PDBQT receptor file of N, H, CA, C and O in Angstrom, charges set to zero:
ATOM      1  N   UNK A   1       0.835  -1.170   0.000  1.00  0.00    +0.000 N 
ATOM      2  CA  UNK A   1       0.000   0.000   0.000  1.00  0.00    +0.000 C 
ATOM      3  C   UNK A   1       0.889   1.246   0.000  1.00  0.00    +0.000 C 
ATOM      4  O   UNK A   1       1.828   1.344   0.790  1.00  0.00    +0.000 OA
ATOM      5  N   UNK A   2       0.595   2.172  -0.868  1.00  0.00    +0.000 N 
ATOM      6  H   UNK A   2      -0.168   2.092  -1.510  1.00  0.00    +0.000 HD
ATOM      7  CA  UNK A   2       1.386   3.398  -0.995  1.00  0.00    +0.000 C 
ATOM      8  C   UNK A   2       1.114   4.323   0.185  1.00  0.00    +0.000 C 
ATOM      9  O   UNK A   2      -0.004   4.404   0.694  1.00  0.00    +0.000 OA
ATOM     10  N   UNK A   3       2.151   5.004   0.596  1.00  0.00    +0.000 N 
ATOM     11  H   UNK A   3       3.060   4.938   0.183  1.00  0.00    +0.000 HD
ATOM     12  CA  UNK A   3       2.023   5.943   1.705  1.00  0.00    +0.000 C 
ATOM     13  C   UNK A   3       1.581   7.294   1.171  1.00  0.00    +0.000 C 
ATOM     14  O   UNK A   3       1.960   7.708   0.075  1.00  0.00    +0.000 OA
ATOM     15  N   UNK A   4       0.777   7.963   1.967  1.00  0.00    +0.000 N 
ATOM     16  H   UNK A   4       0.469   7.627   2.857  1.00  0.00    +0.000 HD
ATOM     17  CA  UNK A   4       0.322   9.291   1.571  1.00  0.00    +0.000 C 
ATOM     18  C   UNK A   4       1.461  10.293   1.706  1.00  0.00    +0.000 C 
ATOM     19  O   UNK A   4       2.479  10.018   2.341  1.00  0.00    +0.000 OA
ATOM     20  N   UNK A   5       1.271  11.444   1.107  1.00  0.00    +0.000 N 
ATOM     21  H   UNK A   5       0.444  11.667   0.591  1.00  0.00    +0.000 HD
ATOM     22  CA  UNK A   5       2.271  12.509   1.181  1.00  0.00    +0.000 C 
ATOM     23  C   UNK A   5       2.475  12.911   2.636  1.00  0.00    +0.000 C 
ATOM     24  O   UNK A   5       3.601  13.164   3.064  1.00  0.00    +0.000 OA
ATOM     25  N   UNK A   6       1.390  12.969   3.388  1.00  0.00    +0.000 N 
ATOM     26  H   UNK A   6       0.476  12.764   3.040  1.00  0.00    +0.000 HD
ATOM     27  CA  UNK A   6       1.473  13.346   4.805  1.00  0.00    +0.000 C 
ATOM     28  C   UNK A   6       2.316  12.333   5.579  1.00  0.00    +0.000 C 
ATOM     29  O   UNK A   6       3.142  12.718   6.405  1.00  0.00    +0.000 OA
ATOM     30  N   UNK A   7       2.112  11.041   5.316  1.00  0.00    +0.000 N 
ATOM     31  H   UNK A   7       1.440  10.728   4.644  1.00  0.00    +0.000 HD
ATOM     32  CA  UNK A   7       2.902   9.999   5.989  1.00  0.00    +0.000 C 
ATOM     33  C   UNK A   7       4.371  10.095   5.602  1.00  0.00    +0.000 C 
ATOM     34  O   UNK A   7       5.245   9.943   6.456  1.00  0.00    +0.000 OA
ATOM     35  N   UNK A   8       4.652  10.344   4.336  1.00  0.00    +0.000 N 
ATOM     36  H   UNK A   8       3.942  10.468   3.642  1.00  0.00    +0.000 HD
ATOM     37  CA  UNK A   8       6.041  10.481   3.879  1.00  0.00    +0.000 C 
ATOM     38  C   UNK A   8       6.704  11.687   4.528  1.00  0.00    +0.000 C 
ATOM     39  O   UNK A   8       7.859  11.613   4.945  1.00  0.00    +0.000 OA
ATOM     40  N   UNK A   9       5.978  12.796   4.615  1.00  0.00    +0.000 N 
ATOM     41  H   UNK A   9       5.039  12.856   4.276  1.00  0.00    +0.000 HD
ATOM     42  CA  UNK A   9       6.525  13.992   5.258  1.00  0.00    +0.000 C 
ATOM     43  C   UNK A   9       6.812  13.732   6.733  1.00  0.00    +0.000 C 
ATOM     44  O   UNK A   9       7.827  14.187   7.260  1.00  0.00    +0.000 OA
ATOM     45  N   UNK A  10       5.919  13.003   7.400  1.00  0.00    +0.000 N 
ATOM     46  H   UNK A  10       5.094  12.634   6.972  1.00  0.00    +0.000 HD
ATOM     47  CA  UNK A  10       6.126  12.681   8.813  1.00  0.00    +0.000 C 
ATOM     48  C   UNK A  10       7.357  11.797   8.976  1.00  0.00    +0.000 C 
ATOM     49  O   UNK A  10       8.143  11.994   9.902  1.00  0.00    +0.000 OA
ATOM     50  N   UNK A  11       7.529  10.821   8.080  1.00  0.00    +0.000 N 
ATOM     51  H   UNK A  11       6.890  10.661   7.328  1.00  0.00    +0.000 HD
ATOM     52  CA  UNK A  11       8.705   9.957   8.138  1.00  0.00    +0.000 C 
ATOM     53  C   UNK A  11       9.980  10.761   7.919  1.00  0.00    +0.000 C 
ATOM     54  O   UNK A  11      10.978  10.549   8.607  1.00  0.00    +0.000 OA
ATOM     55  N   UNK A  12       9.948  11.685   6.958  1.00  0.00    +0.000 N 
ATOM     56  H   UNK A  12       9.137  11.858   6.399  1.00  0.00    +0.000 HD
ATOM     57  CA  UNK A  12      11.109  12.547   6.706  1.00  0.00    +0.000 C 
ATOM     58  C   UNK A  12      11.416  13.412   7.920  1.00  0.00    +0.000 C 
ATOM     59  O   UNK A  12      12.579  13.594   8.281  1.00  0.00    +0.000 OA
ATOM     60  N   UNK A  13      10.381  13.940   8.542  1.00  0.00    +0.000 N 
ATOM     61  H   UNK A  13       9.437  13.792   8.249  1.00  0.00    +0.000 HD
ATOM     62  CA  UNK A  13      10.553  14.781   9.725  1.00  0.00    +0.000 C 
ATOM     63  C   UNK A  13      11.158  13.963  10.867  1.00  0.00    +0.000 C 
ATOM     64  O   UNK A  13      12.068  14.428  11.553  1.00  0.00    +0.000 OA
ATOM     65  N   UNK A  14      10.655  12.754  11.067  1.00  0.00    +0.000 N 
ATOM     66  H   UNK A  14       9.916  12.376  10.510  1.00  0.00    +0.000 HD
ATOM     67  CA  UNK A  14      11.197  11.879  12.113  1.00  0.00    +0.000 C 
ATOM     68  C   UNK A  14      12.659  11.548  11.841  1.00  0.00    +0.000 C 
ATOM     69  O   UNK A  14      13.479  11.532  12.759  1.00  0.00    +0.000 OA
ATOM     70  N   UNK A  15      12.981  11.287  10.585  1.00  0.00    +0.000 N 
ATOM     71  H   UNK A  15      12.314  11.301   9.839  1.00  0.00    +0.000 HD
ATOM     72  CA  UNK A  15      14.358  10.957  10.215  1.00  0.00    +0.000 C 
ATOM     73  C   UNK A  15      15.281  12.136  10.485  1.00  0.00    +0.000 C 
ATOM     74  O   UNK A  15      16.366  11.965  11.041  1.00  0.00    +0.000 OA
ATOM     75  N   UNK A  16      14.857  13.323  10.096  1.00  0.00    +0.000 N 
ATOM     76  H   UNK A  16      13.976  13.462   9.645  1.00  0.00    +0.000 HD
ATOM     77  CA  UNK A  16      15.674  14.519  10.338  1.00  0.00    +0.000 C 
ATOM     78  C   UNK A  16      15.862  14.758  11.832  1.00  0.00    +0.000 C 
ATOM     79  O   UNK A  16      16.958  15.109  12.270  1.00  0.00    +0.000 OA
ATOM     80  N   UNK A  17      14.812  14.575  12.611  1.00  0.00    +0.000 N 
ATOM     81  H   UNK A  17      13.922  14.291  12.256  1.00  0.00    +0.000 HD
ATOM     82  CA  UNK A  17      14.909  14.773  14.061  1.00  0.00    +0.000 C 
ATOM     83  C   UNK A  17      15.866  13.758  14.676  1.00  0.00    +0.000 C 
ATOM     84  O   UNK A  17      16.669  14.107  15.541  1.00  0.00    +0.000 OA
ATOM     85  N   UNK A  18      15.785  12.510  14.238  1.00  0.00    +0.000 N 
ATOM     86  H   UNK A  18      15.132  12.227  13.535  1.00  0.00    +0.000 HD
ATOM     87  CA  UNK A  18      16.675  11.455  14.745  1.00  0.00    +0.000 C 
ATOM     88  C   UNK A  18      18.126  11.764  14.382  1.00  0.00    +0.000 C 
ATOM     89  O   UNK A  18      19.019  11.636  15.219  1.00  0.00    +0.000 OA
ATOM     90  N   UNK A  19      18.359  12.169  13.138  1.00  0.00    +0.000 N 
ATOM     91  H   UNK A  19      17.633  12.273  12.458  1.00  0.00    +0.000 HD
ATOM     92  CA  UNK A  19      19.718  12.506  12.701  1.00  0.00    +0.000 C 
ATOM     93  C   UNK A  19      20.269  13.700  13.476  1.00  0.00    +0.000 C 
ATOM     94  O   UNK A  19      21.443  13.710  13.848  1.00  0.00    +0.000 OA
ATOM     95  N   UNK A  20      19.430  14.705  13.722  1.00  0.00    +0.000 N 
ATOM     96  H   UNK A  20      18.477  14.696  13.420  1.00  0.00    +0.000 HD
ATOM     97  CA  UNK A  20      19.856  15.881  14.486  1.00  0.00    +0.000 C 
ATOM     98  C   UNK A  20      20.221  15.477  15.911  1.00  0.00    +0.000 C 
ATOM     99  O   UNK A  20      21.246  15.907  16.440  1.00  0.00    +0.000 OA
ATOM    100  N   UNK A  21      19.383  14.651  16.529  1.00  0.00    +0.000 N 
ATOM    101  H   UNK A  21      18.550  14.301  16.099  1.00  0.00    +0.000 HD
ATOM    102  CA  UNK A  21      19.651  14.192  17.893  1.00  0.00    +0.000 C 
ATOM    103  C   UNK A  21      20.977  13.432  17.948  1.00  0.00    +0.000 C 
ATOM    104  O   UNK A  21      21.810  13.698  18.815  1.00  0.00    +0.000 OA
ATOM    105  N   UNK A  22      21.173  12.499  17.036  1.00  0.00    +0.000 N 
ATOM    106  H   UNK A  22      20.496  12.283  16.331  1.00  0.00    +0.000 HD
ATOM    107  CA  UNK A  22      22.406  11.714  17.026  1.00  0.00    +0.000 C 
ATOM    108  C   UNK A  22      23.627  12.602  16.815  1.00  0.00    +0.000 C 
ATOM    109  O   UNK A  22      24.661  12.392  17.448  1.00  0.00    +0.000 OA
ATOM    110  N   UNK A  23      23.517  13.581  15.940  1.00  0.00    +0.000 N 
ATOM    111  H   UNK A  23      22.677  13.752  15.425  1.00  0.00    +0.000 HD
ATOM    112  CA  UNK A  23      24.640  14.481  15.670  1.00  0.00    +0.000 C 
ATOM    113  C   UNK A  23      24.983  15.314  16.899  1.00  0.00    +0.000 C 
ATOM    114  O   UNK A  23      26.159  15.534  17.190  1.00  0.00    +0.000 OA
ATOM    115  N   UNK A  24      23.971  15.775  17.619  1.00  0.00    +0.000 N 
ATOM    116  H   UNK A  24      23.016  15.596  17.383  1.00  0.00    +0.000 HD
ATOM    117  CA  UNK A  24      24.193  16.649  18.775  1.00  0.00    +0.000 C 
ATOM    118  C   UNK A  24      24.574  15.892  20.040  1.00  0.00    +0.000 C 
ATOM    119  O   UNK A  24      25.315  16.421  20.868  1.00  0.00    +0.000 OA
ATOM    120  N   UNK A  25      24.084  14.670  20.209  1.00  0.00    +0.000 N 
ATOM    121  H   UNK A  25      23.482  14.241  19.536  1.00  0.00    +0.000 HD
ATOM    122  CA  UNK A  25      24.200  13.988  21.495  1.00  0.00    +0.000 C 
ATOM    123  C   UNK A  25      25.133  12.784  21.519  1.00  0.00    +0.000 C 
ATOM    124  O   UNK A  25      25.427  12.261  22.594  1.00  0.00    +0.000 OA
ATOM    125  N   UNK A  26      25.599  12.337  20.371  1.00  0.00    +0.000 N 
ATOM    126  H   UNK A  26      25.359  12.761  19.497  1.00  0.00    +0.000 HD
ATOM    127  CA  UNK A  26      26.398  11.112  20.351  1.00  0.00    +0.000 C 
ATOM    128  C   UNK A  26      27.689  11.302  19.563  1.00  0.00    +0.000 C 
ATOM    129  O   UNK A  26      27.834  12.240  18.779  1.00  0.00    +0.000 OA
ATOM    130  N   UNK A  27      28.613  10.388  19.795  1.00  0.00    +0.000 N 
ATOM    131  H   UNK A  27      28.495   9.626  20.431  1.00  0.00    +0.000 HD
ATOM    132  CA  UNK A  27      29.861  10.321  19.051  1.00  0.00    +0.000 C 
ATOM    133  C   UNK A  27      30.078   8.875  18.642  1.00  0.00    +0.000 C 
ATOM    134  O   UNK A  27      29.872   7.965  19.445  1.00  0.00    +0.000 OA
ATOM    135  N   UNK A  28      30.484   8.658  17.424  1.00  0.00    +0.000 N 
ATOM    136  H   UNK A  28      30.651   9.397  16.772  1.00  0.00    +0.000 HD
ATOM    137  CA  UNK A  28      30.789   7.312  16.949  1.00  0.00    +0.000 C 
ATOM    138  C   UNK A  28      32.291   7.093  16.963  1.00  0.00    +0.000 C 
ATOM    139  O   UNK A  28      33.069   8.002  16.675  1.00  0.00    +0.000 OA
ATOM    140  N   UNK A  29      32.687   5.876  17.302  1.00  0.00    +0.000 N 
ATOM    141  H   UNK A  29      32.055   5.137  17.536  1.00  0.00    +0.000 HD
ATOM    142  CA  UNK A  29      34.093   5.488  17.303  1.00  0.00    +0.000 C 
ATOM    143  C   UNK A  29      34.202   4.212  16.486  1.00  0.00    +0.000 C 
ATOM    144  O   UNK A  29      33.416   3.281  16.658  1.00  0.00    +0.000 OA
ATOM    145  N   UNK A  30      35.178   4.180  15.602  1.00  0.00    +0.000 N 
ATOM    146  H   UNK A  30      35.816   4.937  15.462  1.00  0.00    +0.000 HD
ATOM    147  CA  UNK A  30      35.385   3.020  14.739  1.00  0.00    +0.000 C 
ATOM    148  C   UNK A  30      36.642   2.285  15.180  1.00  0.00    +0.000 C 
ATOM    149  O   UNK A  30      37.639   2.913  15.538  1.00  0.00    +0.000 OA
ATOM    150  N   UNK A  31      36.598   0.975  15.155  1.00  0.00    +0.000 N 
ATOM    151  H   UNK A  31      35.788   0.465  14.865  1.00  0.00    +0.000 HD
ATOM    152  CA  UNK A  31      37.769   0.164  15.486  1.00  0.00    +0.000 C 
ATOM    153  C   UNK A  31      37.948  -0.868  14.379  1.00  0.00    +0.000 C 
ATOM    154  O   UNK A  31      36.973  -1.422  13.870  1.00  0.00    +0.000 OA
ATOM    155  N   UNK A  32      39.182  -1.117  14.018  1.00  0.00    +0.000 N 
ATOM    156  H   UNK A  32      39.974  -0.667  14.432  1.00  0.00    +0.000 HD
ATOM    157  CA  UNK A  32      39.491  -2.103  12.976  1.00  0.00    +0.000 C 
ATOM    158  C   UNK A  32      40.241  -3.272  13.595  1.00  0.00    +0.000 C 
ATOM    159  O   UNK A  32      41.022  -3.103  14.532  1.00  0.00    +0.000 OA
ATOM    160  N   UNK A  33      39.995  -4.446  13.063  1.00  0.00    +0.000 N 
ATOM    161  H   UNK A  33      39.361  -4.584  12.302  1.00  0.00    +0.000 HD
ATOM    162  CA  UNK A  33      40.683  -5.657  13.493  1.00  0.00    +0.000 C 
ATOM    163  C   UNK A  33      41.415  -6.263  12.303  1.00  0.00    +0.000 C 
ATOM    164  O   UNK A  33      40.879  -6.320  11.196  1.00  0.00    +0.000 OA
ATOM    165  N   UNK A  34      42.635  -6.712  12.538  1.00  0.00    +0.000 N 
ATOM    166  H   UNK A  34      43.070  -6.666  13.437  1.00  0.00    +0.000 HD
ATOM    167  CA  UNK A  34      43.384  -7.425  11.509  1.00  0.00    +0.000 C 
ATOM    168  C   UNK A  34      42.814  -8.843  11.421  1.00  0.00    +0.000 C 
ATOM    169  O   UNK A  34      42.745  -9.555  12.422  1.00  0.00    +0.000 OA
ATOM    170  N   UNK A  35      42.413  -9.239  10.233  1.00  0.00    +0.000 N 
ATOM    171  H   UNK A  35      42.470  -8.660   9.419  1.00  0.00    +0.000 HD
ATOM    172  CA  UNK A  35      41.782 -10.544  10.058  1.00  0.00    +0.000 C 
ATOM    173  C   UNK A  35      42.734 -11.685  10.389  1.00  0.00    +0.000 C 
ATOM    174  O   UNK A  35      42.304 -12.715  10.906  1.00  0.00    +0.000 OA
ATOM    175  N   UNK A  36      44.012 -11.517  10.101  1.00  0.00    +0.000 N 
ATOM    176  H   UNK A  36      44.361 -10.680   9.680  1.00  0.00    +0.000 HD
ATOM    177  CA  UNK A  36      44.977 -12.600  10.323  1.00  0.00    +0.000 C 
ATOM    178  C   UNK A  36      45.383 -12.733  11.782  1.00  0.00    +0.000 C 
ATOM    179  O   UNK A  36      45.448 -13.842  12.312  1.00  0.00    +0.000 OA
ATOM    180  N   UNK A  37      45.656 -11.611  12.431  1.00  0.00    +0.000 N 
ATOM    181  H   UNK A  37      45.604 -10.710  12.000  1.00  0.00    +0.000 HD
ATOM    182  CA  UNK A  37      46.252 -11.672  13.768  1.00  0.00    +0.000 C 
ATOM    183  C   UNK A  37      45.283 -11.391  14.906  1.00  0.00    +0.000 C 
ATOM    184  O   UNK A  37      45.603 -11.663  16.063  1.00  0.00    +0.000 OA
ATOM    185  N   UNK A  38      44.111 -10.855  14.605  1.00  0.00    +0.000 N 
ATOM    186  H   UNK A  38      43.851 -10.634  13.665  1.00  0.00    +0.000 HD
ATOM    187  CA  UNK A  38      43.168 -10.507  15.668  1.00  0.00    +0.000 C 
ATOM    188  C   UNK A  38      41.794 -11.140  15.472  1.00  0.00    +0.000 C 
ATOM    189  O   UNK A  38      40.797 -10.661  16.012  1.00  0.00    +0.000 OA
ATOM    190  N   UNK A  39      41.752 -12.199  14.711  1.00  0.00    +0.000 N 
ATOM    191  H   UNK A  39      42.562 -12.588  14.272  1.00  0.00    +0.000 HD
ATOM    192  CA  UNK A  39      40.481 -12.862  14.434  1.00  0.00    +0.000 C 
ATOM    193  C   UNK A  39      39.818 -13.353  15.710  1.00  0.00    +0.000 C 
ATOM    194  O   UNK A  39      38.591 -13.336  15.819  1.00  0.00    +0.000 OA
ATOM    195  N   UNK A  40      40.623 -13.793  16.685  1.00  0.00    +0.000 N 
ATOM    196  H   UNK A  40      41.619 -13.807  16.597  1.00  0.00    +0.000 HD
ATOM    197  CA  UNK A  40      40.057 -14.270  17.943  1.00  0.00    +0.000 C 
ATOM    198  C   UNK A  40      39.350 -13.146  18.701  1.00  0.00    +0.000 C 
ATOM    199  O   UNK A  40      38.308 -13.367  19.317  1.00  0.00    +0.000 OA
ATOM    200  N   UNK A  41      39.917 -11.949  18.653  1.00  0.00    +0.000 N 
ATOM    201  H   UNK A  41      40.764 -11.769  18.153  1.00  0.00    +0.000 HD
ATOM    202  CA  UNK A  41      39.288 -10.804  19.316  1.00  0.00    +0.000 C 
ATOM    203  C   UNK A  41      37.956 -10.465  18.658  1.00  0.00    +0.000 C 
ATOM    204  O   UNK A  41      36.958 -10.228  19.340  1.00  0.00    +0.000 OA
ATOM    205  N   UNK A  42      37.948 -10.444  17.354  1.00  0.00    +0.000 N 
ATOM    206  H   UNK A  42      38.759 -10.636  16.800  1.00  0.00    +0.000 HD
ATOM    207  CA  UNK A  42      36.732 -10.127  16.619  1.00  0.00    +0.000 C 
ATOM    208  C   UNK A  42      35.661 -11.186  16.857  1.00  0.00    +0.000 C 
ATOM    209  O   UNK A  42      34.491 -10.857  17.053  1.00  0.00    +0.000 OA
ATOM    210  N   UNK A  43      36.056 -12.440  16.838  1.00  0.00    +0.000 N 
ATOM    211  H   UNK A  43      37.007 -12.707  16.679  1.00  0.00    +0.000 HD
ATOM    212  CA  UNK A  43      35.101 -13.522  17.074  1.00  0.00    +0.000 C 
ATOM    213  C   UNK A  43      34.483 -13.396  18.467  1.00  0.00    +0.000 C 
ATOM    214  O   UNK A  43      33.276 -13.568  18.636  1.00  0.00    +0.000 OA
ATOM    215  N   UNK A  44      35.317 -13.095  19.460  1.00  0.00    +0.000 N 
ATOM    216  H   UNK A  44      36.298 -12.955  19.323  1.00  0.00    +0.000 HD
ATOM    217  CA  UNK A  44      34.820 -12.953  20.823  1.00  0.00    +0.000 C 
ATOM    218  C   UNK A  44      33.869 -11.757  20.925  1.00  0.00    +0.000 C 
ATOM    219  O   UNK A  44      32.799 -11.861  21.524  1.00  0.00    +0.000 OA
ATOM    220  N   UNK A  45      34.260 -10.630  20.342  1.00  0.00    +0.000 N 
ATOM    221  H   UNK A  45      35.130 -10.546  19.855  1.00  0.00    +0.000 HD
ATOM    222  CA  UNK A  45      33.402  -9.451  20.378  1.00  0.00    +0.000 C 
ATOM    223  C   UNK A  45      32.076  -9.726  19.678  1.00  0.00    +0.000 C 
ATOM    224  O   UNK A  45      31.023  -9.297  20.152  1.00  0.00    +0.000 OA
ATOM    225  N   UNK A  46      32.120 -10.426  18.573  1.00  0.00    +0.000 N 
ATOM    226  H   UNK A  46      32.975 -10.774  18.188  1.00  0.00    +0.000 HD
ATOM    227  CA  UNK A  46      30.888 -10.754  17.847  1.00  0.00    +0.000 C 
ATOM    228  C   UNK A  46      29.977 -11.686  18.625  1.00  0.00    +0.000 C 
ATOM    229  O   UNK A  46      28.782 -11.761  18.341  1.00  0.00    +0.000 OA
ATOM    230  N   UNK A  47      30.527 -12.400  19.608  1.00  0.00    +0.000 N 
ATOM    231  H   UNK A  47      31.498 -12.339  19.839  1.00  0.00    +0.000 HD
ATOM    232  CA  UNK A  47      29.693 -13.291  20.422  1.00  0.00    +0.000 C 
ATOM    233  C   UNK A  47      28.920 -12.521  21.495  1.00  0.00    +0.000 C 
ATOM    234  O   UNK A  47      28.016 -13.071  22.124  1.00  0.00    +0.000 OA
ATOM    235  N   UNK A  48      29.271 -11.263  21.703  1.00  0.00    +0.000 N 
ATOM    236  H   UNK A  48      30.005 -10.816  21.192  1.00  0.00    +0.000 HD
ATOM    237  CA  UNK A  48      28.598 -10.440  22.708  1.00  0.00    +0.000 C 
ATOM    238  C   UNK A  48      27.267  -9.931  22.148  1.00  0.00    +0.000 C 
ATOM    239  O   UNK A  48      27.224  -9.414  21.032  1.00  0.00    +0.000 OA
ATOM    240  N   UNK A  49      26.191 -10.073  22.909  1.00  0.00    +0.000 N 
ATOM    241  H   UNK A  49      26.226 -10.494  23.816  1.00  0.00    +0.000 HD
ATOM    242  CA  UNK A  49      24.901  -9.588  22.415  1.00  0.00    +0.000 C 
ATOM    243  C   UNK A  49      24.831  -8.062  22.343  1.00  0.00    +0.000 C 
ATOM    244  O   UNK A  49      24.086  -7.514  21.530  1.00  0.00    +0.000 OA
ATOM    245  N   UNK A  50      25.602  -7.373  23.187  1.00  0.00    +0.000 N 
ATOM    246  H   UNK A  50      26.207  -7.818  23.847  1.00  0.00    +0.000 HD
ATOM    247  CA  UNK A  50      25.611  -5.910  23.207  1.00  0.00    +0.000 C 
ATOM    248  C   UNK A  50      27.060  -5.447  23.143  1.00  0.00    +0.000 C 
ATOM    249  O   UNK A  50      27.700  -5.240  24.174  1.00  0.00    +0.000 OA
ATOM    250  N   UNK A  51      27.566  -5.288  21.946  1.00  0.00    +0.000 N 
ATOM    251  H   UNK A  51      27.047  -5.457  21.108  1.00  0.00    +0.000 HD
ATOM    252  CA  UNK A  51      28.983  -4.944  21.760  1.00  0.00    +0.000 C 
ATOM    253  C   UNK A  51      29.329  -3.602  22.397  1.00  0.00    +0.000 C 
ATOM    254  O   UNK A  51      30.345  -3.489  23.082  1.00  0.00    +0.000 OA
ATOM    255  N   UNK A  52      28.505  -2.591  22.182  1.00  0.00    +0.000 N 
ATOM    256  H   UNK A  52      27.679  -2.682  21.625  1.00  0.00    +0.000 HD
ATOM    257  CA  UNK A  52      28.788  -1.266  22.734  1.00  0.00    +0.000 C 
ATOM    258  C   UNK A  52      28.787  -1.313  24.256  1.00  0.00    +0.000 C 
ATOM    259  O   UNK A  52      29.666  -0.734  24.894  1.00  0.00    +0.000 OA
ATOM    260  N   UNK A  53      27.823  -1.988  24.835  1.00  0.00    +0.000 N 
ATOM    261  H   UNK A  53      27.109  -2.458  24.317  1.00  0.00    +0.000 HD
ATOM    262  CA  UNK A  53      27.761  -2.103  26.290  1.00  0.00    +0.000 C 
ATOM    263  C   UNK A  53      28.958  -2.837  26.848  1.00  0.00    +0.000 C 
ATOM    264  O   UNK A  53      29.487  -2.465  27.897  1.00  0.00    +0.000 OA
ATOM    265  N   UNK A  54      29.389  -3.871  26.159  1.00  0.00    +0.000 N 
ATOM    266  H   UNK A  54      28.960  -4.173  25.307  1.00  0.00    +0.000 HD
ATOM    267  CA  UNK A  54      30.556  -4.642  26.594  1.00  0.00    +0.000 C 
ATOM    268  C   UNK A  54      31.817  -3.779  26.571  1.00  0.00    +0.000 C 
ATOM    269  O   UNK A  54      32.588  -3.776  27.531  1.00  0.00    +0.000 OA
ATOM    270  N   UNK A  55      32.022  -3.057  25.490  1.00  0.00    +0.000 N 
ATOM    271  H   UNK A  55      31.395  -3.060  24.711  1.00  0.00    +0.000 HD
ATOM    272  CA  UNK A  55      33.207  -2.200  25.370  1.00  0.00    +0.000 C 
ATOM    273  C   UNK A  55      33.170  -1.093  26.421  1.00  0.00    +0.000 C 
ATOM    274  O   UNK A  55      34.193  -0.788  27.034  1.00  0.00    +0.000 OA
ATOM    275  N   UNK A  56      32.003  -0.492  26.631  1.00  0.00    +0.000 N 
ATOM    276  H   UNK A  56      31.172  -0.740  26.133  1.00  0.00    +0.000 HD
ATOM    277  CA  UNK A  56      31.876   0.557  27.646  1.00  0.00    +0.000 C 
ATOM    278  C   UNK A  56      32.176   0.013  29.038  1.00  0.00    +0.000 C 
ATOM    279  O   UNK A  56      32.817   0.689  29.842  1.00  0.00    +0.000 OA
ATOM    280  N   UNK A  57      31.716  -1.203  29.327  1.00  0.00    +0.000 N 
ATOM    281  H   UNK A  57      31.195  -1.752  28.674  1.00  0.00    +0.000 HD
ATOM    282  CA  UNK A  57      31.985  -1.785  30.653  1.00  0.00    +0.000 C 
ATOM    283  C   UNK A  57      33.477  -2.042  30.842  1.00  0.00    +0.000 C 
ATOM    284  O   UNK A  57      33.994  -1.874  31.947  1.00  0.00    +0.000 OA
ATOM    285  N   UNK A  58      34.175  -2.445  29.787  1.00  0.00    +0.000 N 
ATOM    286  H   UNK A  58      33.755  -2.582  28.889  1.00  0.00    +0.000 HD
ATOM    287  CA  UNK A  58      35.627  -2.633  29.879  1.00  0.00    +0.000 C 
ATOM    288  C   UNK A  58      36.332  -1.309  30.147  1.00  0.00    +0.000 C 
ATOM    289  O   UNK A  58      37.259  -1.247  30.955  1.00  0.00    +0.000 OA
ATOM    290  N   UNK A  59      35.901  -0.265  29.478  1.00  0.00    +0.000 N 
ATOM    291  H   UNK A  59      35.148  -0.315  28.822  1.00  0.00    +0.000 HD
ATOM    292  CA  UNK A  59      36.514   1.052  29.676  1.00  0.00    +0.000 C 
ATOM    293  C   UNK A  59      36.258   1.540  31.098  1.00  0.00    +0.000 C 
ATOM    294  O   UNK A  59      37.166   2.059  31.747  1.00  0.00    +0.000 OA
ATOM    295  N   UNK A  60      35.023   1.376  31.589  1.00  0.00    +0.000 N 
ATOM    296  H   UNK A  60      34.285   0.955  31.062  1.00  0.00    +0.000 HD
ATOM    297  CA  UNK A  60      34.712   1.814  32.959  1.00  0.00    +0.000 C 
ATOM    298  C   UNK A  60      35.539   1.046  33.982  1.00  0.00    +0.000 C 
ATOM    299  O   UNK A  60      36.041   1.629  34.943  1.00  0.00    +0.000 OA
ATOM    300  N   UNK A  61      35.682  -0.259  33.778  1.00  0.00    +0.000 N 
ATOM    301  H   UNK A  61      35.275  -0.733  32.997  1.00  0.00    +0.000 HD
ATOM    302  CA  UNK A  61      36.486  -1.070  34.702  1.00  0.00    +0.000 C 
ATOM    303  C   UNK A  61      37.938  -0.609  34.682  1.00  0.00    +0.000 C 
ATOM    304  O   UNK A  61      38.578  -0.536  35.731  1.00  0.00    +0.000 OA
ATOM    305  N   UNK A  62      38.460  -0.302  33.510  1.00  0.00    +0.000 N 
ATOM    306  H   UNK A  62      37.941  -0.361  32.657  1.00  0.00    +0.000 HD
ATOM    307  CA  UNK A  62      39.834   0.180  33.396  1.00  0.00    +0.000 C 
ATOM    308  C   UNK A  62      39.991   1.546  34.066  1.00  0.00    +0.000 C 
ATOM    309  O   UNK A  62      41.014   1.811  34.697  1.00  0.00    +0.000 OA
ATOM    310  N   UNK A  63      39.005   2.394  33.935  1.00  0.00    +0.000 N 
ATOM    311  H   UNK A  63      38.174   2.178  33.423  1.00  0.00    +0.000 HD
ATOM    312  CA  UNK A  63      39.050   3.709  34.573  1.00  0.00    +0.000 C 
ATOM    313  C   UNK A  63      39.088   3.575  36.096  1.00  0.00    +0.000 C 
ATOM    314  O   UNK A  63      39.792   4.328  36.769  1.00  0.00    +0.000 OA
ATOM    315  N   UNK A  64      38.342   2.628  36.634  1.00  0.00    +0.000 N 
ATOM    316  H   UNK A  64      37.770   2.016  36.088  1.00  0.00    +0.000 HD
ATOM    317  CA  UNK A  64      38.331   2.416  38.088  1.00  0.00    +0.000 C 
ATOM    318  C   UNK A  64      39.686   1.925  38.582  1.00  0.00    +0.000 C 
ATOM    319  O   UNK A  64      40.125   2.294  39.671  1.00  0.00    +0.000 OA
ATOM    320  N   UNK A  65      40.346   1.095  37.784  1.00  0.00    +0.000 N 
ATOM    321  H   UNK A  65      39.989   0.795  36.899  1.00  0.00    +0.000 HD
ATOM    322  CA  UNK A  65      41.661   0.569  38.175  1.00  0.00    +0.000 C 
ATOM    323  C   UNK A  65      42.724   1.653  38.147  1.00  0.00    +0.000 C 
ATOM    324  O   UNK A  65      43.680   1.609  38.921  1.00  0.00    +0.000 OA
ATOM    325  N   UNK A  66      42.565   2.614  37.269  1.00  0.00    +0.000 N 
ATOM    326  H   UNK A  66      41.788   2.649  36.640  1.00  0.00    +0.000 HD
ATOM    327  CA  UNK A  66      43.565   3.672  37.108  1.00  0.00    +0.000 C 
ATOM    328  C   UNK A  66      43.043   4.894  37.763  1.00  0.00    +0.000 C 
ATOM    329  O   UNK A  66      43.710   5.928  37.761  1.00  0.00    +0.000 OA
TER     330      UNK A  66
């Protein structure tokens, strides 16, 4: 079923609002893994159901130690 113009405009508005929020409130960090030498790290990280939460918990634990 085709969406009405009003529905499309609302979707566009929601998308713009979401993008604005993410730009203002969040930061993205990218990490690369070497396939040959760090495959075990990547495999382990991929086994985590919440990768971002896992990485954040490691950083917080490290901050407490230091």
